[in-house]
C-alpha positions in Angstrom: 29.7 80.2 133.0 29.3 81.1 129.4 26.2 83.2 128.9 24.1 84.6 126.1 21.9 87.7 126.6 19.5 88.3 123.7 20.0 91.9 122.4 17.3 94.3 123.6 16.6 95.3 120.0 15.0 91.9 119.5 12.1 92.9 121.8 11.2 96.2 120.4 7.7 96.7 119.1 6.4 93.2 119.8 2.6 93.0 119.3 0.6 93.1 122.6 3.8 93.5 124.7 4.1 97.1 126.0 5.6 96.1 129.4 8.9 97.5 130.8 11.5 94.9 131.5 12.7 94.4 135.1 15.7 92.3 136.2 16.8 90.6 139.3 20.2 88.9 139.7 20.4 85.5 141.5 23.3 83.1 142.1 26.3 82.9 139.7 25.4 86.3 138.4 22.4 85.0 136.5 19.9 87.7 135.5 16.2 86.9 135.6 13.9 89.1 133.5 10.3 89.6 134.6 7.4 92.0 134.2 5.7 93.4 137.3 2.4 95.2 136.5 -0.6 96.4 138.5 -0.9 97.7 142.1 2.2 96.7 144.0 0.0 96.2 147.1 -2.5 93.9 145.4 -2.4 90.1 145.6 0.3 88.8 143.2 -0.5 86.4 140.4 2.7 84.5 139.4 2.4 83.5 135.7 4.9 80.8 134.9 5.5 79.9 131.3 6.8 76.6 129.9 8.9 75.4 127.1 9.7 76.7 124.4 7.9 79.9 125.2 8.5 83.0 127.4 6.4 85.4 129.4 4.9 86.7 126.1 2.7 83.7 126.3 0.6 85.5 128.9 0.1 88.8 127.1 -3.6 88.3 126.6 -4.1 87.5 130.3 -2.0 90.2 132.0 -4.3 93.2 131.3 -7.6 91.4 132.3 -5.9 90.0 135.5 -4.7 93.5 136.5 -8.2 94.9 135.7 -9.6 92.2 138.1 -7.6 93.8 140.9 -4.4 91.7 141.0 -0.7 92.4 140.6 0.9 90.3 137.8 4.4 89.1 138.0 5.6 87.1 135.0 9.3 86.0 134.8 11.2 84.3 132.0 12.8 81.1 133.1 16.6 81.0 132.9 17.4 80.0 129.3 14.3 81.7 127.9 13.0 85.2 126.9 15.1 88.1 128.2 16.6 86.1 131.0 20.2 84.9 130.8 20.9 81.8 128.8 23.8 79.6 129.8 25.3 78.2 126.7 26.5 74.9 128.2 23.8 72.2 128.4 25.3 70.9 131.6 24.3 74.1 133.4 20.7 73.1 133.2 18.6 70.6 135.2 15.1 70.4 136.6 16.5 71.0 140.1 18.4 74.0 139.0 15.4 75.6 137.4 13.4 75.1 140.7 16.2 76.5 142.7 16.7 79.6 140.4 13.0 80.4 140.6 12.9 79.9 144.3 15.8 82.4 144.7 14.0 84.9 142.5 10.7 84.6 144.5 12.7 85.0 147.7 14.6 88.0 146.3 11.3 89.7 145.5 9.8 88.5 148.8 6.6 87.5 147.1 3.8 86.2 149.4 0.1 85.4 149.2 0.8 84.3 145.6 -1.7 82.8 143.2 0.2 80.5 140.9 -1.1 80.4 137.3 0.9 77.8 135.4 1.0 75.5 132.3 3.5 73.1 130.7 7.0 73.5 132.4 5.5 76.3 134.4 3.6 73.6 136.3 6.6 71.3 136.7 8.6 74.1 138.2 5.7 76.0 139.9 4.2 73.0 141.7 7.6 72.1 143.1 7.8 75.6 144.4 4.4 75.3 146.0 5.5 72.1 147.6 8.8 73.6 148.9 7.4 76.9 150.3 3.6 76.5 150.7 3.5 79.4 153.1 4.2 81.8 150.2 1.3 80.5 148.1 -2.5 81.3 148.5 -3.7 79.0 145.7 -3.1 77.5 142.3 -4.8 77.7 138.8 -3.3 74.8 136.8 -3.8 74.3 133.0 -2.2 71.8 130.7 0.5 70.7 133.0 1.5 68.1 135.6 4.0 66.8 138.1 5.0 63.4 136.6 6.8 61.0 138.9 8.1 58.2 136.6 5.0 57.3 134.6 5.6 56.0 131.0 5.8 58.8 128.5 2.7 59.3 126.4 3.2 58.7 122.7 2.7 62.4 121.8 5.2 63.5 124.3 7.8 60.8 123.3 7.5 62.2 119.7 8.0 65.7 120.9 11.0 64.8 123.1 12.7 63.0 120.1 12.0 66.0 117.8 13.5 68.5 120.3 16.6 66.4 120.6 17.2 65.3 117.0 15.6 67.8 114.6 18.2 69.8 112.7 15.9 72.9 113.0 13.9 74.1 115.9 11.5 76.9 114.8 10.1 78.0 118.1 7.5 80.4 116.8 6.1 77.7 114.5 6.2 75.2 117.3 4.0 77.4 119.4 1.7 78.1 116.5 1.3 74.3 116.0 0.4 73.9 119.7 -2.3 76.5 119.7 -5.7 75.9 118.2 -5.6 79.1 116.2 -3.3 80.6 113.5 -0.9 83.0 115.0 0.0 86.1 113.0 3.5 86.3 111.5 4.3 89.1 114.0 3.2 86.9 116.9 5.3 84.0 115.6 8.2 86.4 115.3 7.7 87.5 118.9 8.1 83.9 120.1 11.2 83.6 118.0 12.6 87.0 119.3 14.6 85.7 122.3 16.3 82.9 120.3 18.1 84.4 117.3 20.9 81.8 117.2 21.1 78.1 117.4 23.1 78.3 120.7 20.5 80.5 122.3 18.0 77.6 122.0 19.9 75.1 124.2 17.4 75.3 127.1 14.4 75.0 124.8 15.9 71.9 123.2 17.0 70.1 126.4 14.0 70.7 128.6 11.9 67.8 127.3 14.6 65.3 128.4 14.2 66.6 132.0 10.6 65.6 132.3 10.5 62.8 134.9 8.8 60.1 132.8 10.2 56.6 133.1 13.5 56.2 134.9 14.6 59.7 135.6 16.8 61.3 138.2 14.1 63.7 139.3 11.5 61.0 140.3 12.6 61.1 144.0 12.1 64.9 144.2 8.7 64.5 142.4 7.4 62.0 145.0 8.5 64.3 147.8 6.7 67.2 146.1 3.6 65.1 145.7 3.7 64.2 149.5 3.6 68.0 150.2 0.8 68.6 147.7 -1.2 65.9 149.3 -1.2 68.2 152.4 -1.9 71.4 150.4 -5.4 72.6 151.4 -5.5 76.0 149.8 -7.6 76.5 146.7 -6.3 74.4 143.8 -8.3 74.7 140.5 -7.7 72.7 137.3 -8.6 74.2 134.0 -7.2 71.9 131.3 -7.9 72.2 127.6 -10.1 70.0 125.5 -7.6 69.9 122.6 -4.2 69.1 124.2 -3.1 65.5 123.3 -0.3 65.6 125.8 -2.0 66.6 129.0 -5.6 65.6 128.4 -7.0 63.9 131.5 -4.1 64.9 133.7 -6.4 67.1 135.9 -8.0 63.9 137.4 -4.8 63.2 139.3 -4.8 66.6 141.1 -8.5 66.6 141.8 -8.1 63.2 143.4 -4.9 63.8 145.4 -4.7 67.5 146.4 -7.0 68.5 149.3 -7.3 72.1 148.1 -8.9 70.8 144.8 -12.0 69.5 146.7 -15.1 71.6 146.1 -13.5 73.8 143.5 -15.2 74.6 140.2 -12.8 72.7 137.9 -13.5 73.4 134.2 -12.5 72.5 130.7 -11.0 75.3 128.6 -11.3 75.4 124.8 -8.1 75.2 122.8 -4.7 73.4 122.4 -1.6 73.0 124.5 -0.8 76.7 124.7 -4.2 77.5 126.1 -3.2 81.1 126.8 -3.5 81.7 123.0 -6.9 80.1 122.8 -8.9 80.7 126.0 -7.2 83.5 128.0 -10.6 84.6 129.4 -11.2 81.1 130.9 -7.8 81.0 132.5 -8.3 84.5 134.0 -11.7 83.4 135.3 -10.0 80.4 137.0 -7.5 82.8 138.7 -10.4 84.9 140.0 -12.2 81.8 141.3 -9.0 80.7 143.2 -8.8 84.1 144.8 -12.5 84.1 145.7 -12.2 80.6 147.2 -9.3 81.7 149.3 -11.4 84.5 150.8 -14.4 82.2 151.6 -12.4 79.4 153.2 
């Protein structure tokens, strides 16, 4: 498998990112990068990023979550951040991403996990919850979903076409546009850091085509995952943003179908699609509420 590894020098001196890189090898020699911060004996919070971001997206949440008494584990998906990036588009699929993250969780033997997820972090993370619910203690979900063949919303259809056909794909500027605040030039550069070449962006460009909207090969797996989530009775809290045109209203589906969502203090966060840039405090509060609900149940 042809692979690209972003040079370490690209990650030096990034604003708000003092964390030491850790690596774990999974199948086919793929190397997953992650950060692992806080007390190793504390309850782990798994922060899963989406597309086209990397774990840097959670930088404003990591410190406060650790201060609240948790361990934070935040990986880069294969194809993103400091993780390996297969250069052949055919190496990627939705199922492969789920399998790679499952192998990584099992390799670290993470248990009693609170999942904090958004965007593709939810598409992958919720499949993991469905496949191994015994490893998860609860979920804090923002601006994401688990589509199972619905028609594509217009905003998403535009994004999918842009990612496929645009001659340029400026990742830092894309994140900036999806947040309801102006990122600094250094922050934009930090989002660009893992992707210095056109070839290194292959996963970021192809992911929108994997979302199971309409007739998609992953719909069967999605329906099976939903069947598992409809039995998931551990705390499940939705904290969607008020300014995301793609996922707005998507929380209603989970509140209606997931038993663990009943009685939870679901709330609306303030910001855009990349809510971690706009309302990190609200997202951290949701994580704390999930943990507290798990103790009280």
